[in-house]
N, CA, C and O of each residue as an XYZ file, in Angstrom:
376
protein
N      28.301    167.866     38.662
C      29.712    167.800     38.333
C      30.037    166.377     37.905
O      29.758    165.430     38.640
N      30.610    166.220     36.748
C      30.962    164.900     36.237
C      32.449    164.687     36.441
O      33.273    165.172     35.667
N      32.780    163.953     37.495
C      34.178    163.753     37.844
C      34.300    162.377     38.471
O      33.555    162.050     39.395
N      35.233    161.564     37.979
C      35.400    160.209     38.500
C      35.895    160.171     39.938
O      35.894    159.108     40.558
N      36.315    161.304     40.479
C      36.803    161.345     41.854
C      35.671    161.503     42.862
O      35.912    161.462     44.068
N      34.455    161.680     42.393
C      33.319    161.889     43.282
C      32.308    160.765     43.115
O      32.265    160.109     42.075
N      31.507    160.549     44.124
C      30.520    159.493     44.128
C      29.134    160.099     44.319
O      28.996    161.196     44.860
N      28.114    159.380     43.872
C      26.750    159.877     44.008
C      26.421    160.109     45.472
O      25.825    161.126     45.823
N      26.803    159.180     46.321
C      26.586    159.334     47.757
C      27.964    159.452     48.390
O      28.743    158.500     48.362
N      28.259    160.577     48.943
C      29.561    160.798     49.542
C      30.231    161.987     48.895
O      29.586    162.814     48.251
N      31.517    162.057     49.074
C      32.270    163.166     48.525
C      33.473    162.561     47.823
O      33.318    161.874     46.813
N      34.647    162.801     48.333
C      35.845    162.245     47.716
C      35.925    160.742     47.956
O      36.440    160.003     47.117
N      35.414    160.285     49.107
C      35.408    158.873     49.435
C      33.967    158.389     49.524
O      33.094    159.134     49.969
N      33.707    157.150     49.108
C      32.331    156.649     49.185
C      31.883    156.477     50.637
O      32.697    156.277     51.539
N      30.590    156.560     50.832
C      30.009    156.346     52.155
C      29.744    154.852     52.293
O      29.237    154.225     51.363
N      30.078    154.284     53.432
C      29.862    152.857     53.664
C      28.372    152.548     53.673
O      27.565    153.353     54.139
N      28.009    151.370     53.154
C      26.596    151.018     53.059
C      25.938    150.932     54.437
O      24.755    151.244     54.572
N      26.688    150.515     55.462
C      26.076    150.449     56.794
C      25.781    151.849     57.341
O      24.881    152.011     58.165
N      26.522    152.850     56.893
C      26.238    154.235     57.280
C      24.923    154.695     56.659
O      24.108    155.345     57.313
N      24.730    154.353     55.398
C      23.492    154.714     54.707
C      22.308    154.035     55.380
O      21.280    154.666     55.625
N      22.453    152.750     55.676
C      21.376    152.007     56.332
C      21.070    152.584     57.704
O      19.902    152.728     58.064
N      22.089    152.913     58.469
C      21.875    153.486     59.801
C      21.134    154.824     59.709
O      20.232    155.088     60.504
N      21.506    155.655     58.756
C      20.819    156.946     58.566
C      19.367    156.740     58.158
O      18.465    157.413     58.656
N      19.157    155.796     57.242
C      17.793    155.495     56.798
C      16.950    155.025     57.969
O      15.828    155.494     58.160
N      17.488    154.099     58.754
C      16.753    153.571     59.901
C      16.430    154.669     60.913
O      15.316    154.736     61.431
N      17.405    155.523     61.188
C      17.190    156.616     62.141
C      16.114    157.568     61.635
O      15.227    157.971     62.388
N      16.197    157.926     60.350
C      15.225    158.862     59.791
C      13.824    158.259     59.707
O      12.837    158.964     59.918
N      13.727    156.974     59.403
C      12.419    156.310     59.395
C      11.809    156.328     60.794
O      10.611    156.558     60.956
N      12.634    156.085     61.788
C      12.138    156.095     63.168
C      11.683    157.510     63.559
O      10.622    157.682     64.158
N      12.489    158.511     63.216
C      12.130    159.897     63.529
C      10.831    160.320     62.832
O      10.018    161.051     63.399
N      10.653    159.852     61.610
C       9.467    160.210     60.841
C       8.277    159.300     61.152
O       7.162    159.537     60.687
N       8.531    158.263     61.938
C       7.495    157.295     62.311
C       6.853    156.663     61.068
O       5.631    156.570     60.954
N       7.722    156.233     60.142
C       7.270    155.530     58.947
C       7.884    154.135     58.936
O       8.924    153.916     59.557
N       7.262    153.194     58.244
C       7.799    151.831     58.215
C       9.180    151.770     57.568
O       9.505    152.557     56.680
N       9.969    150.828     58.028
C      11.285    150.583     57.443
C      11.117    149.898     56.093
O      10.279    149.009     55.945
N      11.901    150.306     55.118
C      11.985    149.585     53.853
C      13.454    149.331     53.563
O      14.336    149.980     54.124
N      13.697    148.380     52.681
C      15.085    148.085     52.312
C      15.623    149.209     51.424
O      14.855    149.895     50.750
N      16.922    149.389     51.426
C      17.561    150.392     50.571
C      17.184    150.139     49.108
O      16.909    151.084     48.369
N      17.172    148.879     48.691
C      16.851    148.544     47.305
C      15.423    148.962     46.937
O      15.139    149.232     45.770
N      14.535    149.016     47.919
C      13.150    149.417     47.650
C      13.057    150.871     47.173
O      12.099    151.240     46.494
N      14.036    151.685     47.522
C      14.060    153.059     47.016
C      14.186    153.066     45.492
O      13.623    153.931     44.821
N      14.921    152.109     44.959
C      15.082    151.978     43.502
C      13.721    151.708     42.860
O      13.371    152.315     41.847
N      12.955    150.790     43.462
C      11.635    150.469     42.928
C      10.683    151.661     43.061
O       9.873    151.921     42.170
N      10.788    152.372     44.169
C       9.941    153.558     44.354
C      10.267    154.608     43.296
O       9.366    155.224     42.727
N      11.539    154.805     43.040
C      11.971    155.776     42.032
C      11.429    155.385     40.663
O      10.864    156.217     39.954
N      11.602    154.121     40.291
C      11.117    153.656     38.991
C       9.604    153.797     38.906
O       9.075    154.215     37.875
N       8.909    153.452     39.979
C       7.447    153.561     40.000
C       7.002    155.001     39.792
O       6.099    155.268     38.998
N       7.626    155.916     40.494
C       7.277    157.327     40.354
C       7.534    157.828     38.934
O       6.723    158.561     38.368
N       8.659    157.428     38.372
C       8.982    157.856     37.007
C       7.964    157.329     36.008
O       7.434    158.088     35.197
N       7.690    156.023     36.064
C       6.775    155.401     35.108
C       5.364    155.956     35.273
O       4.706    156.284     34.286
N       4.900    156.061     36.513
C       3.534    156.533     36.756
C       3.345    158.005     36.424
O       2.214    158.477     36.310
N       4.439    158.727     36.271
C       4.328    160.141     35.916
C       4.699    160.390     34.458
O       4.979    161.521     34.060
N       4.696    159.321     33.671
C       4.828    159.457     32.230
C       6.234    159.489     31.670
O       6.425    159.859     30.512
N       7.227    159.108     32.465
C       8.596    159.089     31.942
C       8.706    158.041     30.837
O       8.064    156.992     30.897
N       9.507    158.328     29.853
C       9.748    157.411     28.753
C      10.397    156.145     29.300
O      11.415    156.220     29.988
N       9.818    154.980     29.001
C      10.305    153.715     29.565
C      11.730    153.403     29.106
O      12.489    152.773     29.843
N      12.096    153.828     27.922
C      13.462    153.615     27.443
C      14.453    154.409     28.285
O      15.534    153.920     28.614
N      14.081    155.624     28.627
C      14.941    156.464     29.461
C      15.011    155.899     30.878
O      16.078    155.893     31.493
N      13.882    155.427     31.397
C      13.865    154.828     32.738
C      14.775    153.603     32.765
O      15.530    153.411     33.718
N      14.706    152.778     31.729
C      15.562    151.591     31.651
C      17.035    151.975     31.686
O      17.831    151.353     32.390
N      17.386    152.990     30.930
C      18.782    153.450     30.906
C      19.185    153.994     32.278
O      20.277    153.711     32.772
N      18.293    154.775     32.883
C      18.552    155.356     34.207
C      18.793    154.274     35.257
O      19.636    154.430     36.140
N      18.041    153.169     35.151
C      18.186    152.068     36.099
C      19.385    151.179     35.789
O      19.757    150.323     36.591
N      19.987    151.388     34.618
C      21.150    150.591     34.242
C      20.793    149.278     33.573
O      21.635    148.386     33.461
N      19.541    149.152     33.123
C      19.140    147.943     32.422
C      19.659    147.995     30.996
O      19.516    149.012     30.316
N      20.259    146.906     30.542
C      20.791    146.870     29.184
C      19.700    146.626     28.157
O      19.845    146.985     26.988
N      18.598    146.008     28.600
C      17.475    145.739     27.707
C      16.202    146.302     28.327
O      15.972    146.165     29.528
N      15.386    146.931     27.505
C      14.136    147.515     27.978
C      13.209    146.431     28.533
O      12.385    146.704     29.407
N      13.345    145.199     28.025
C      12.505    144.093     28.488
C      12.690    143.858     29.985
O      11.741    143.504     30.686
N      13.906    144.055     30.467
C      14.171    143.874     31.899
C      13.336    144.857     32.717
O      12.760    144.495     33.743
N      13.280    146.072     32.260
C      12.486    147.101     32.940
C      11.000    146.773     32.842
O      10.272    146.840     33.833
N      10.559    146.418     31.642
C       9.144    146.094     31.445
C       8.736    144.887     32.279
O       7.664    144.893     32.884
N       9.571    143.855     32.321
C       9.242    142.657     33.097
C       9.193    142.939     34.594
O       8.394    142.345     35.317
N      10.038    143.836     35.051
C      10.095    144.141     36.480
C       8.979    145.076     36.909
O       8.461    144.959     38.020
N       8.604    146.004     36.035
C       7.662    147.049     36.429
C       6.343    147.007     35.653
O       5.618    148.001     35.612
N       6.028    145.862     35.036
C       4.801    145.741     34.252
C       3.568    146.092     35.075
O       2.631    146.700     34.556
N       3.558    145.717     36.344
C       2.395    145.988     37.196
C       2.095    147.485     37.299
O       0.980    147.871     37.648
N       3.069    148.314     37.002
C       2.870    149.754     37.082
C       1.988    150.281     35.957
O       1.464    151.392     36.041
N       1.825    149.487     34.911
C       1.091    149.956     33.743
C      -0.399    149.616     33.798
O      -1.139    149.968     32.880
N      -0.853    148.937     34.860
C      -2.259    148.551     34.944
C      -3.183    149.761     34.894
O      -4.198    149.719     34.199
N      -2.868    150.829     35.602
C      -3.738    152.012     35.585
C      -3.730    152.655     34.205
O      -4.765    153.137     33.743
N      -2.590    152.667     33.547
C      -2.509    153.234     32.200
C      -3.326    152.390     31.230
O      -3.979    152.935     30.340
N      -3.301    151.074     31.388
C      -4.090    150.189     30.535
C      -5.576    150.460     30.736
O      -6.335    150.499     29.767
N      -5.994    150.647     31.976
C      -7.396    150.964     32.256
C      -7.800    152.274     31.597
O      -8.919    152.392     31.096
N      -6.909    153.258     31.589
C      -7.199    154.541     30.944
C      -7.397    154.364     29.438
O      -8.279    154.989     28.850
N      -6.584    153.521     28.820
C      -6.701    153.267     27.384
C      -8.029    152.573     27.090
O      -8.721    152.933     26.138
N      -8.384    151.589     27.898
C      -9.652    150.882     27.696
C     -10.814    151.851     27.818
O     -11.740    151.811     27.008
N     -10.780    152.723     28.820
C     -11.848    153.721     29.001
C     -11.905    154.681     27.814
O     -12.990    155.053     27.368
N     -10.752    155.079     27.308
C     -10.706    155.972     26.151
C     -11.337    155.306     24.926
O     -12.125    155.929     24.215
N     -10.991    154.051     24.683
C     -11.560    153.313     23.556
C     -13.075    153.179     23.733
O     -13.829    153.320     22.770
N     -13.513    152.909     24.951
C     -14.946    152.795     25.235
C     -15.681    154.101     24.921
O     -16.780    154.091     24.366
N     -15.058    155.216     25.282
C     -15.672    156.523     25.025
C     -15.753    156.848     23.544
O     -16.632    157.603     23.131
N     -14.851    156.292     22.730
C     -14.850    156.541     21.291
C     -16.007    155.859     20.579
O     -16.377    156.265     19.478
N     -16.579    154.839     21.184
C     -17.689    154.098     20.556
C     -18.963    154.866     20.588
O     -19.987    154.385     20.104
């Protein structure tokens, strides 16, 4: 639903950031997994998208980056496995 009266997290009113953090902390403890910062979820999302072949231009837009270079500079390390695949492909062509 695209409506300015609603928020991605919450309903008619936004959820306070300390509420989100408290829920995250509680759920991490229940799941017995390490704590990560809320912002790290953004990096995990971008990593999953890039590593699963999402178009980098679309990922940049999704993250709110005005320039694709910002996305590339931040997530360049994610492309190492893809670079290795290209090198192996070129090697096989010889």
